[in-house]
C-alpha positions, 0 to 999 in steps of 0.5 A: 282307061287308066286301069293297068297305072292304076294297078302299079299305084297300088301296089306300090303304094303310089297315090293317084286320083282320078277327077273326070270333067272337073273344071272348064277347057283348059290348053296350057298349062297355067291355065290349069294350075289355075283352075285347080288352084296349085301351084305351076310347079306341080303340073305336070307338063309332059312333051312329045318328042321324036329322037333319032330312036323314035318318040318317047315322053318328057314329063318336066315341071308346068314353069320350065323349060325343055332342055332338048340338048339334055333329053339327047345326052339321056337319052343318048341320040343326036336328034330330039324336038318336039314332035310335030303337030301333026306326030300327035294328032295321029297319036290321037291325042292333040296340045292339053290332053297329052298325059304320061300315063295314057295307054298310048304313051304308057310305053314310050321312054318315059324321061322324067327332070329330076326336079317333078320327084320333089314334088308329093303330087304332080296334077296334069289332064287326063287326056281330055281338058275337062279333067286330071288326074294327081298321082306320086310322080314315083308311079312316073317310075314305073313305067316299062322305060323310065329315066331321069335327069336334069332336063328341064331349065328355067323359063325366061321371057324374051324382052321384046 
């Protein structure tokens, strides 16, 4: 599944560890970080986006929210929004299984929040709800189309 990414990681001396069937089913970044025993900041939140120029994949820290205006500025587009559940399903994915390293997503533009690159290792699902990968975030820079920018903002809970 990750053959190309593993080869790239090895060529560049970057960490990549696959843990298939590692834990109970998880969907959210919070659930994943808890069962993996890591900080939410180390859990990579990857989102499939629909933009004026097509699909893109954004990767931000799990404790942050995506700033769509920053995405539009980075891409130079007028439109950028989260892909619908149906669009994600058309890629063979669902909530909790979006991993930027999957072959189905690797060739789309990868938008990487600059703060992700400050981590030694980041963690994300392996395309399933029970397995995960741990890797150097610098591996994302090796995607065919990769851009880095300040794409996230702190999560703010609304009071009701």
